[in-house]
Steps between C-alpha positions, in 0.01 A plus 500: 500500500697314236422488129403130528253578775345777293462289188286217629191442709399191694158356570398168651236263386365190658580224263354153457834367379663592827225359729352843562823662608557858378723506195659833414485653152730774374416773252795684345523831312679523167737783401206722410331452833226277366391211713572151367277195556508332838757221550481234770800507728422146617566623858259495794676759718540868418868514578587212269272649233680837521838322474379312194371818332820689569712218351275483193544870446878504556549199276321669214226243483226767517408523136302774330218415267708602203795272592307206640589184314265207467749282688500730804118527486468121478742419788240392750215420268318171570721423802278393782544727802681767296278592206279802564259394227431169683476677833251749355277222361497311827432816704201567268363154559584376153628152429850406395686180578872447573517246220357754253756753619782247449386430149486869412847553642619214285365665185656826605849360564512264208331688215443867592804625691758366250343732238387804698721516809702801376210673327384831642149443622380839364649418156332162449273502197230273348732433210777374733259274680345375174851406373574318825177297484572391142855412610362272767301315238748491216851514656441349845245253350260538785142381448245780446348410836831551687576817311157637587560421868821699484322790333224491769767515770664802332164670450411462866830655607477795260132556587601539861776745405236699313255488788765631741596781264853370435434501128222691316355203313537126463705427185404132513123579480479513119696179452268209418533145619600232250245254368499179696394154384459303823436130474135436577441308820258208462284338768417142571171354390241414764559134409874538579419687823272217616764236413745689728258542792286190514535342844704209358736747334665573835684171489502450122600840377657671797694207649296521818616852587202652681689833515558535121153363414331750735721791403412461133135429576481826696670697224278355227171566680587852627748652254740593783849604401781263594634738764154530656474120522844476652420777754175340621508453876302247703309778674370624171331176389134500594199275422400611156759768433863606529624846604772630279700721732859424392700398200845340506783696341789271417777725622321684785232269638143591593360825372160646407340355187570669173333841461396478869230256386424334839166325462283199593458235234233226513608137455293197395423215740758272348779756549390565861521129566848453364632816671365360831671172435828671417494722813413198718788299356743792525764506778445881509164599638574837660270775364789675323636178347485472124257254359732400209815476708851431386800438726312640798162640589597857411662436160283384216573223250720652230365608158731264314368202692143616438567517125673162491206329666245681278685413178547138609123470558438646156713226342292240675182627334671495160640856472867462422760767567504583131125545484496700817757731357317534168175576690690731739338339804650616826391520859357843422267327258283412799428868537417530130273195526309645797455835322385332181247279670358783708505782246174430320321368809549767769527878488848644442497690827464179692770331296740788554426486875590131508814525290630822650541673165552872537279761340321800646173372371559169676555676832175701459296194416612249764555708812190371679502137380526210746523125473122460487505673166710222340255216492518488122877468515471205735265334259757543219780362718291195590416443132869518403590214732207262434 
């Protein structure tokens, strides 16, 4: 048996990212005979996996803990279909989206690898990472928020290296996040809301667009995220409620809602009526067609078009672009409005159930709730739109 054959082992795992096909993992030994962490071969047949492992060994790409650089460690991180961390989360039933992974990979390539690519993973220290974070703020002139996102990405990666025994401790753990000063998001007044959604406002404020009027009416009265509104299918609109089963991801299409927050959300009578009108007028009536369709029944209206129509309607009720920017009113303000109106009127566990916010306490509280428990929410929704 050759040295290469002696120095690695193969196992296969059924993998969600390969549609359940067995993907082979290789585990190499270092010069001292110690086993190194498992590495995905990316292959679904044993022969190809063995060939891959032998090539890795002969090419010298099997790195010991002592020699492992951050750049080598980070090679497949955040790449969908290649990253073991993502695969592990999915296999454990945890949520992670492709868009989130893309964003993390962007932070890694743009702000982390240029500084740490050649650093020995085992030699990275809190002091090194502290200096890097300050450099992001002072030299690269990143906002504290962006610098903190980069630090969180690095902390996640080094925490996983610690968990797997590649390094003894996480050197990023003691490094604190920078203080942020986010611009406070404001909400519309009830008077402004009613100006936007009076029946005559459809023609006067929304230029007769039943689609944009109804889309914003739904968001205002339910606090749904934009992606959840865009991903709403005809089959999930019911008398008195909508089922939030999907959200639309700009790059990848339909996915599960954020934090796996599938749920049923009550809607007031007025919203039910306009949704029924919109579906009746739509050329796309198949169950899986999108309610707020764009170029076809399976692609929603784009986020830029949604924002343009919303901002134009604001101008028509006297909120100029300058005032909107000063007040920091965005489409997401509908979610803030719904939370603010409901917060002092219904228990937090009900509100968290409706909005899909993620906490362990929330899960424990709302597990057995059903639509009949939300009568007080419907009353609030009806009051909002009087």
